[in-house]
C-alpha positions as CSV (number, residue, x, y, z in Angstrom):
1,X,0.0,0.0,0.0
2,X,2.9,2.4,0.9
3,X,4.5,1.8,-2.5
4,X,1.2,2.7,-4.3
5,X,0.6,5.8,-2.2
6,X,4.2,6.9,-3.0
7,X,3.6,6.4,-6.7
8,X,0.2,8.2,-6.5
9,X,1.9,11.2,-4.9
10,X,4.5,11.2,-7.6
11,X,1.9,11.3,-10.3
12,X,-0.6,13.6,-8.6
13,X,-2.2,15.5,-11.4
14,X,-4.9,18.0,-12.0
15,X,-7.9,17.4,-14.4
16,X,-7.9,19.3,-17.6
17,X,-10.6,19.8,-20.2
18,X,-11.1,17.1,-22.8
19,X,-9.9,19.3,-25.7
20,X,-6.7,21.2,-25.9
21,X,-3.0,20.5,-26.0
22,X,-0.4,21.9,-28.4
23,X,0.2,20.1,-31.6
24,X,3.6,20.2,-33.4
25,X,4.1,19.5,-37.0
26,X,7.4,19.8,-38.8
27,X,7.8,22.8,-41.1
28,X,6.1,26.3,-40.8
29,X,2.6,26.7,-42.2
30,X,2.5,28.8,-45.3
31,X,-1.1,29.5,-46.8
32,X,0.4,30.3,-50.2
33,X,1.6,26.6,-50.5
34,X,-1.8,25.0,-49.8
35,X,-2.6,24.5,-53.5
36,X,-0.5,21.7,-55.0
37,X,-0.9,19.5,-58.0
38,X,-4.2,17.5,-57.8
39,X,-5.1,19.6,-54.7
40,X,-3.2,17.1,-52.5
41,X,-1.6,18.9,-49.5
42,X,1.9,18.0,-48.4
43,X,1.9,15.6,-45.5
44,X,3.7,16.8,-42.4
45,X,6.7,14.7,-41.6
46,X,6.5,14.9,-37.8
47,X,3.4,15.2,-35.6
48,X,3.4,15.4,-31.8
49,X,1.3,16.8,-29.0
50,X,2.7,18.2,-25.7
51,X,2.2,16.3,-22.5
52,X,-0.7,17.7,-20.5
53,X,0.0,20.2,-17.7
54,X,0.8,18.5,-14.4
55,X,1.9,15.2,-16.0
56,X,5.2,14.0,-14.5
57,X,8.0,14.4,-17.1
58,X,11.5,13.0,-17.1
59,X,13.8,15.9,-16.8
60,X,17.2,14.3,-17.5
61,X,16.5,14.2,-21.2
62,X,15.3,16.9,-23.7
63,X,14.2,15.6,-27.0
64,X,13.8,17.2,-30.4
65,X,12.6,15.4,-33.7
66,X,13.4,17.3,-36.9
67,X,13.9,20.4,-34.7
68,X,10.5,20.1,-32.9
69,X,10.4,19.6,-29.2
70,X,8.8,16.4,-28.1
71,X,7.6,15.8,-24.5
72,X,9.5,13.1,-22.5
73,X,7.3,11.3,-20.1
74,X,8.3,9.5,-16.9
75,X,7.6,5.8,-16.1
76,X,8.6,3.4,-13.4
77,X,10.4,0.2,-14.3
78,X,12.2,-2.6,-12.5
79,X,15.7,-1.9,-11.4
80,X,16.6,-5.4,-10.4
81,X,15.3,-8.9,-11.2
82,X,13.9,-9.5,-7.7
83,X,10.4,-11.1,-7.5
84,X,8.0,-12.8,-5.1
85,X,4.5,-14.2,-5.2
86,X,2.9,-13.3,-1.9
87,X,-0.7,-12.4,-2.5
88,X,-1.7,-8.8,-1.9
89,X,1.8,-7.6,-1.3
90,X,2.8,-4.5,-3.2
91,X,6.3,-4.2,-4.6
92,X,8.7,-1.8,-2.8
93,X,9.8,1.2,-4.8
94,X,13.5,0.7,-3.8
95,X,13.5,-2.3,-6.3
96,X,12.5,0.1,-9.1
97,X,13.7,3.2,-10.9
98,X,12.4,5.9,-13.2
99,X,12.9,5.7,-16.9
100,X,11.7,7.8,-19.8
101,X,9.6,7.5,-23.0
102,X,8.4,9.8,-25.8
103,X,6.0,9.4,-28.7
104,X,5.4,11.0,-32.1
105,X,4.1,10.2,-35.6
106,X,6.3,10.5,-38.7
107,X,6.1,9.8,-42.4
108,X,9.8,9.7,-43.4
109,X,13.3,9.8,-42.1
110,X,13.8,12.2,-39.2
111,X,16.7,13.7,-37.2
112,X,16.5,12.8,-33.5
113,X,18.5,14.8,-30.9
114,X,18.7,14.1,-27.2
115,X,20.2,16.5,-24.7
116,X,21.3,14.9,-21.4
117,X,21.4,16.6,-18.1
118,X,24.8,14.8,-17.5
119,X,27.4,14.2,-20.1
120,X,27.2,10.6,-21.2
121,X,30.3,8.4,-21.5
122,X,28.5,5.9,-23.8
123,X,25.3,5.5,-25.8
124,X,23.8,2.4,-27.4
125,X,20.6,2.3,-29.5
126,X,18.7,-0.9,-29.4
127,X,17.7,-3.1,-31.1
128,X,21.2,-3.5,-32.6
129,X,19.7,-5.0,-35.7
130,X,18.4,-1.6,-36.7
131,X,22.0,-0.5,-37.2
132,X,21.6,2.9,-35.7
133,X,24.9,4.4,-34.6
134,X,24.4,7.6,-32.6
135,X,26.8,10.5,-32.6
136,X,27.8,11.6,-29.1
137,X,29.0,15.2,-28.7
138,X,29.2,16.3,-25.1
139,X,25.7,16.2,-23.7
140,X,24.2,15.8,-27.2
141,X,23.1,12.5,-28.7
142,X,22.1,12.6,-32.4
143,X,21.0,10.0,-34.9
144,X,18.6,9.4,-37.8
145,X,15.4,7.3,-37.6
146,X,14.6,6.2,-41.1
147,X,11.0,4.9,-40.5
148,X,8.4,4.6,-37.7
149,X,9.7,2.1,-35.1
150,X,10.4,1.7,-31.4
151,X,14.0,2.1,-30.1
152,X,15.7,2.3,-26.8
153,X,18.4,4.8,-26.0
154,X,20.7,3.4,-23.3
155,X,22.9,6.1,-21.8
156,X,25.8,4.7,-19.7
157,X,24.1,1.3,-19.5
158,X,20.5,0.0,-19.2
159,X,19.3,2.1,-16.2
160,X,17.1,5.1,-16.7
161,X,16.7,4.3,-20.3
162,X,14.9,6.5,-22.9
163,X,12.3,4.6,-24.9
164,X,11.3,6.3,-28.2
165,X,8.0,5.3,-29.9
166,X,7.6,6.6,-33.5
167,X,4.4,5.6,-35.2
168,X,3.1,6.2,-38.7
169,X,0.8,9.2,-39.2
170,X,-2.5,8.5,-37.6
171,X,-5.5,7.8,-39.8
172,X,-9.2,7.2,-39.3
173,X,-9.5,9.4,-36.3
174,X,-13.1,9.3,-35.0
175,X,-15.0,12.5,-34.3
176,X,-15.5,13.3,-30.6
177,X,-19.2,13.2,-30.9
178,X,-19.5,10.2,-33.2
179,X,-22.0,7.5,-32.1
180,X,-20.5,4.7,-30.2
181,X,-17.2,6.6,-29.5
182,X,-15.7,7.3,-26.1
183,X,-13.3,10.1,-26.9
184,X,-10.5,11.2,-24.6
185,X,-8.9,14.3,-25.9
186,X,-5.6,15.9,-24.8
187,X,-5.5,16.2,-21.1
188,X,-5.8,14.1,-17.9
189,X,-8.8,11.9,-17.3
190,X,-9.7,9.6,-14.5
191,X,-12.6,7.4,-15.7
192,X,-11.6,4.4,-13.5
193,X,-12.8,1.1,-15.0
194,X,-14.2,1.4,-18.5
195,X,-16.6,-1.4,-19.6
196,X,-16.9,-1.8,-23.4
197,X,-20.1,-2.4,-25.3
198,X,-20.4,-4.1,-28.7
199,X,-19.6,-1.8,-31.6
200,X,-17.9,0.7,-29.4
201,X,-14.7,2.6,-29.9
202,X,-12.5,4.0,-27.2
203,X,-10.2,6.7,-28.6
204,X,-7.2,8.2,-26.7
205,X,-5.9,11.2,-28.5
206,X,-2.2,12.2,-28.5
207,X,-1.6,14.1,-25.4
208,X,-4.3,12.2,-23.4
209,X,-3.4,10.4,-20.2
210,X,-6.2,8.2,-19.0
211,X,-6.0,6.8,-15.5
212,X,-8.0,3.6,-15.5
213,X,-8.4,0.3,-17.3
214,X,-10.5,-1.0,-20.2
215,X,-12.5,-4.2,-20.0
216,X,-14.7,-6.0,-22.5
217,X,-16.8,-9.2,-21.8
218,X,-18.7,-11.0,-24.5
219,X,-18.7,-8.0,-26.8
220,X,-17.8,-7.8,-30.5
221,X,-16.7,-5.2,-33.1
222,X,-14.8,-3.1,-30.6
223,X,-11.8,-0.8,-31.1
224,X,-9.3,0.7,-28.7
225,X,-7.1,3.2,-30.6
226,X,-5.3,6.5,-30.6
227,X,-1.9,7.8,-29.5
228,X,-2.6,8.5,-25.9
229,X,-1.6,6.7,-22.6
230,X,-3.7,4.5,-20.4
231,X,-2.2,4.3,-16.9
232,X,-3.4,1.8,-14.3
233,X,-1.6,3.3,-11.3
234,X,-4.8,4.2,-9.4
235,X,-5.4,0.5,-8.8
236,X,-3.5,-1.6,-6.3
237,X,-2.2,-5.1,-7.3
238,X,-5.0,-7.3,-8.6
239,X,-7.7,-4.6,-8.5
240,X,-7.5,-3.2,-12.0
241,X,-7.1,-6.3,-14.2
242,X,-4.4,-4.7,-16.2
243,X,-4.6,-1.9,-18.8
244,X,-6.8,-3.9,-21.2
245,X,-8.6,-7.1,-20.6
246,X,-10.9,-8.7,-23.1
247,X,-12.9,-11.8,-22.2
248,X,-14.9,-13.9,-24.7
249,X,-14.7,-11.1,-27.2
250,X,-14.5,-11.2,-31.0
251,X,-13.5,-8.9,-33.9
252,X,-11.5,-6.5,-31.8
253,X,-8.7,-4.0,-32.7
254,X,-6.2,-2.5,-30.2
255,X,-3.8,-0.1,-31.8
256,X,-1.4,2.8,-31.4
257,X,-1.7,3.5,-27.6
258,X,0.7,3.4,-24.8
259,X,0.0,1.2,-21.7
260,X,1.7,2.2,-18.5
261,X,1.9,0.9,-14.9
262,X,-0.5,-2.1,-15.0
263,X,-1.4,-3.8,-11.6
264,X,-1.0,-7.3,-13.1
265,X,-0.9,-8.6,-16.7
266,X,-0.9,-5.6,-18.9
267,X,-2.9,-6.6,-22.1
268,X,-4.7,-9.9,-21.9
269,X,-7.2,-11.9,-24.0
270,X,-9.3,-14.8,-22.6
271,X,-11.3,-16.9,-24.9
272,X,-11.3,-14.4,-27.7
273,X,-11.5,-14.6,-31.5
274,X,-10.3,-12.4,-34.4
275,X,-8.2,-9.9,-32.5
276,X,-5.5,-7.6,-33.9
277,X,-3.1,-5.8,-31.6
278,X,-0.8,-3.4,-33.5
279,X,1.7,-0.6,-32.7
280,X,1.0,-0.6,-29.0
281,X,3.7,0.3,-26.5
282,X,3.9,-1.3,-23.1
283,X,6.3,0.5,-20.7
284,X,6.4,1.2,-17.0
285,X,5.7,-2.4,-16.1
286,X,7.3,-2.9,-12.7
287,X,4.7,-4.5,-10.4
288,X,4.5,-8.2,-9.6
289,X,3.0,-10.3,-12.4
290,X,3.3,-7.5,-14.9
291,X,3.2,-9.7,-18.0
292,X,3.2,-8.0,-21.4
293,X,0.7,-9.4,-23.9
294,X,-1.1,-12.7,-22.9
295,X,-3.1,-14.6,-25.4
296,X,-5.1,-17.3,-23.5
297,X,-7.4,-19.9,-25.1
298,X,-7.9,-17.6,-28.1
299,X,-7.9,-18.0,-31.9
300,X,-7.0,-15.9,-34.9
301,X,-4.9,-13.3,-33.1
302,X,-2.3,-11.0,-34.7
303,X,0.2,-9.0,-32.6
304,X,2.4,-6.8,-34.7
305,X,4.8,-3.8,-34.6
306,X,4.6,-3.6,-30.8
307,X,7.0,-2.7,-28.0
308,X,6.9,-4.6,-24.8
309,X,9.0,-4.0,-21.7
310,X,7.6,-6.3,-19.0
311,X,8.3,-7.4,-15.4
312,X,7.3,-11.0,-16.1
313,X,6.8,-12.9,-19.4
314,X,6.5,-10.5,-22.3
315,X,4.8,-12.2,-25.4
316,X,2.8,-15.1,-23.9
317,X,0.6,-18.0,-25.0
318,X,-1.4,-19.7,-22.2
319,X,-4.3,-22.1,-21.6
320,X,-6.0,-21.3,-18.4
321,X,-8.4,-23.1,-16.1
322,X,-9.8,-21.0,-13.3
323,X,-13.0,-22.6,-12.2
324,X,-16.5,-21.7,-13.4
325,X,-16.7,-19.8,-16.7
326,X,-13.1,-20.5,-17.7
327,X,-12.3,-21.2,-21.4
328,X,-10.0,-24.2,-21.1
329,X,-12.3,-26.1,-23.5
330,X,-11.1,-23.7,-26.2
331,X,-7.8,-24.1,-28.1
332,X,-5.1,-21.5,-28.6
333,X,-4.8,-21.5,-32.3
334,X,-3.4,-19.4,-35.2
335,X,-1.6,-16.7,-33.2
336,X,1.1,-14.6,-34.8
337,X,3.6,-12.2,-33.2
338,X,5.4,-10.1,-35.8
339,X,8.0,-7.3,-35.8
340,X,7.9,-6.8,-32.0
341,X,10.7,-5.4,-29.8
342,X,10.9,-7.1,-26.4
343,X,12.7,-6.1,-23.1
344,X,11.9,-8.6,-20.4
345,X,13.0,-7.6,-16.9
346,X,11.8,-10.9,-15.4
347,X,10.8,-14.2,-16.9
348,X,10.7,-15.2,-20.5
349,X,10.7,-13.0,-23.5
350,X,8.6,-15.4,-25.7
351,X,6.7,-18.0,-23.7
352,X,4.2,-20.8,-24.2
353,X,3.0,-21.8,-20.8
354,X,3.5,-22.5,-18.0
355,X,-0.3,-23.0,-18.0
356,X,-1.3,-25.1,-20.9
357,X,-4.9,-26.1,-20.1
358,X,-6.5,-26.4,-23.6
359,X,-7.4,-29.1,-26.1
360,X,-4.4,-27.9,-28.2
361,X,-2.0,-25.1,-28.7
362,X,-1.2,-25.0,-32.4
363,X,-0.2,-22.7,-35.2
364,X,1.8,-20.3,-33.1
365,X,4.3,-18.0,-34.8
366,X,6.9,-15.6,-33.4
367,X,8.6,-13.9,-36.3
368,X,10.9,-11.0,-37.2
369,X,11.3,-9.9,-33.6
370,X,14.1,-8.4,-31.5
371,X,14.8,-9.5,-27.9
372,X,17.0,-6.7,-26.6
373,X,17.1,-8.1,-23.1
374,X,15.6,-11.0,-21.2
375,X,16.1,-12.5,-17.7
376,X,15.4,-16.2,-17.7
377,X,14.9,-17.5,-21.2
378,X,14.5,-16.0,-24.7
379,X,12.2,-18.6,-26.3
380,X,10.4,-21.0,-24.0
381,X,7.8,-23.8,-24.1
382,X,7.0,-24.7,-20.5
383,X,4.3,-27.4,-20.7
384,X,2.5,-28.5,-17.5
385,X,-1.0,-29.4,-18.6
386,X,-3.0,-31.6,-21.1
387,X,-2.7,-29.6,-24.3
388,X,-1.1,-31.0,-27.5
389,X,1.4,-28.3,-28.3
390,X,2.3,-28.5,-32.0
391,X,3.3,-26.5,-35.1
392,X,5.3,-23.8,-33.2
393,X,7.5,-21.5,-35.1
394,X,10.2,-19.1,-33.9
395,X,11.6,-17.5,-37.0
396,X,14.0,-14.6,-37.7
397,X,14.4,-13.8,-34.0
398,X,17.4,-11.6,-33.0
399,X,18.6,-12.0,-29.4
400,X,21.0,-9.6,-27.6
401,X,22.7,-10.6,-24.4
402,X,24.8,-8.2,-22.4
403,X,28.3,-9.0,-21.0
404,X,26.9,-8.7,-17.5
405,X,23.4,-9.8,-16.5
406,X,22.1,-9.6,-12.9
407,X,20.8,-13.0,-12.0
408,X,17.1,-13.3,-11.1
409,X,16.3,-14.0,-7.5
410,X,13.1,-14.8,-5.5
411,X,12.6,-12.6,-2.4
412,X,12.3,-14.8,0.7
413,X,11.5,-12.1,3.3
414,X,9.9,-8.6,3.1
415,X,13.0,-6.9,4.4
416,X,15.4,-8.8,2.1
417,X,17.4,-6.7,-0.3
418,X,18.7,-7.6,-3.7
419,X,22.5,-8.0,-3.3
420,X,24.6,-5.1,-4.6
421,X,27.0,-7.5,-6.2
422,X,25.0,-10.6,-7.1
423,X,27.7,-12.2,-9.3
424,X,28.9,-11.8,-12.8
425,X,28.6,-15.2,-14.5
426,X,24.9,-15.4,-15.1
427,X,23.6,-15.7,-18.7
428,X,19.9,-16.1,-19.7
429,X,19.1,-19.3,-21.6
430,X,18.3,-19.2,-25.4
431,X,15.8,-22.1,-25.9
432,X,13.8,-24.3,-23.5
433,X,11.2,-27.0,-24.2
434,X,10.2,-28.9,-21.1
435,X,7.2,-31.0,-20.1
436,X,6.7,-31.1,-16.4
437,X,4.3,-30.3,-13.6
438,X,4.6,-26.9,-12.1
439,X,2.8,-25.0,-9.3
440,X,0.6,-23.5,-12.0
441,X,-0.6,-26.9,-13.4
442,X,-4.3,-27.5,-13.2
443,X,-4.9,-30.6,-15.4
444,X,-4.3,-34.1,-14.1
445,X,-3.0,-35.3,-17.4
446,X,0.0,-34.0,-19.3
447,X,0.4,-33.4,-23.0
448,X,3.1,-33.5,-25.6
449,X,5.1,-31.2,-27.8
450,X,5.3,-31.8,-31.6
451,X,6.9,-30.0,-34.5
452,X,8.8,-27.0,-33.2
453,X,10.9,-24.9,-35.6
454,X,13.7,-22.5,-34.7
455,X,14.7,-20.8,-37.9
456,X,17.1,-17.9,-38.6
457,X,17.9,-17.2,-35.0
458,X,20.8,-14.9,-34.4
459,X,22.5,-14.3,-31.0
460,X,24.8,-11.4,-30.3
461,X,26.7,-12.1,-27.1
462,X,30.2,-12.5,-25.7
463,X,28.6,-15.1,-23.4
464,X,27.4,-18.5,-24.4
465,X,23.6,-18.9,-23.7
466,X,22.6,-22.5,-23.1
467,X,19.4,-24.4,-24.1
468,X,17.7,-27.6,-23.0
469,X,14.9,-29.9,-24.3
470,X,13.2,-32.4,-21.9
471,X,10.1,-34.6,-22.2
472,X,8.3,-36.1,-19.2
473,X,8.1,-39.8,-19.9
474,X,7.6,-42.3,-22.7
475,X,4.0,-41.1,-23.4
476,X,4.6,-37.4,-23.0
477,X,7.4,-36.5,-25.3
478,X,9.0,-33.8,-27.3
479,X,9.3,-34.8,-30.9
480,X,10.3,-33.1,-34.1
481,X,12.4,-30.1,-33.3
482,X,14.2,-28.4,-36.2
483,X,16.9,-25.8,-35.7
484,X,17.8,-24.1,-39.0
485,X,20.4,-21.3,-39.5
486,X,21.2,-20.6,-35.8
487,X,24.1,-18.2,-35.5
488,X,26.2,-17.0,-32.6
489,X,27.8,-13.6,-33.4
490,X,27.5,-14.4,-37.1
491,X,29.0,-17.9,-36.8
492,X,26.8,-20.8,-38.0
493,X,25.9,-23.4,-35.4
494,X,25.5,-26.9,-36.8
495,X,25.0,-29.3,-33.8
496,X,23.9,-29.5,-30.2
497,X,27.4,-29.2,-28.8
498,X,28.0,-25.9,-30.6
499,X,24.6,-24.7,-29.6
500,X,25.2,-25.6,-25.9
501,X,22.0,-27.6,-26.2
502,X,21.3,-30.3,-23.5
503,X,19.0,-32.9,-25.1
504,X,17.4,-34.8,-22.2
505,X,15.2,-37.9,-22.0
506,X,12.1,-38.4,-24.0
507,X,13.1,-36.1,-26.8
508,X,13.1,-37.4,-30.4
509,X,14.1,-36.1,-33.8
510,X,16.1,-33.0,-33.1
511,X,17.6,-31.8,-36.4
512,X,20.0,-29.0,-37.2
513,X,19.4,-27.9,-40.8
514,X,17.8,-31.3,-41.6
515,X,20.4,-33.6,-40.0
516,X,19.0,-35.8,-37.3
517,X,20.8,-35.7,-33.9
518,X,21.2,-38.8,-31.8
519,X,19.0,-38.5,-28.7
520,X,20.3,-39.6,-25.3
521,X,18.0,-41.2,-22.8
522,X,14.7,-43.0,-23.5
């Protein structure tokens, strides 16, 4: 409770009118240039809206994009991988730190400049695969962003990072008074829990900060969109249900917004169908069980072009059984995560499980994604229930591992502190496939894992991340794992030994680029 009260004081804000806020577009307005060929007006290259008055900003950084000042918001993130599962207990703020983020829309390459309060010694732009090399000149960091995308600017290491979220120019903006639209304009709003109705749109304009959460149950044709922020800090742990929670919904779109400070899982689907989640940014996840995007017992789901920094598993597939009205009779099928950037402060970056209560989990694809940091495992199948897990693809995944990674620890007492020098040899794992009972298992029977593909996986690391595959017994096995074009620092990996892969019992047909590997055990 004390932690939440402290946070509430930090973000104590006054209410503003629904409309207002200063918009910035690159280039001065000249009425004489309005008429162009075919009466098409030139599209502004950069569009941003100031943060509302009273919103807590991050003062260590000043940001301009193509010469236009862009507001830098503050968010709270985990400082150390220190976790516990005591119910009702709020995480202490001394395990966290403040970080920064900023948002704008753009239509072409832009010049980004960051001024730092303190002169940096080093700067890294992640993901590394974007190939962005910043120029550091005193307190000034400069680089070019060639297209809309999310990047992280790390100044003298990962702490107090600056997260930059550039989106395409916004289209299809609803009118504030349109039927079926809940419109939150620039300013601060405190609606509490928002319950969606079928056919309804919730729109968060750029410059809007909405303190509350959004829920939909058994509704269809819904849309949550905009460029604003939804912040769940008014709720204590377990009271808000995350930033967005959809249950038994269909034909839903979630796009463009920022989600900050969820009390539990941030964006979750339970028993849903036909959902698209695109260009959402999850940041400021620091409380216990702050998963990123959880797709549970749902079908036909697309998650694309998103940024997720989580304090628990980031991109997640689950099958859940929770008593009456659960959806464990529904499969998890045809789910695709594409072009996402992931920073996982605790847990797994890409996870199937540990709960797998479903008839089957099939047709799951993680593709063209960057894992800039993870804590336990980069790509994981942790299978503890009855589902048949099959046809799983991890393709074109780029994994970055730092030279030094603080090891994750479980807190054993409320007054225990994370060690100042926890050790310097820990390295997160790369792959894991395991069938075993866990404290989260609900089914009496166990299932199997079939046909898993790791293709075009690149690891950038001076360390050597390890991997492991393990079945449960002769009836509950892992069969048919293909590893194609795995590379460590550009070097091709052609066998289990080079991959530091431990193949345990009840695992069959592990292949590197089509060559079968002898399997130890039974």
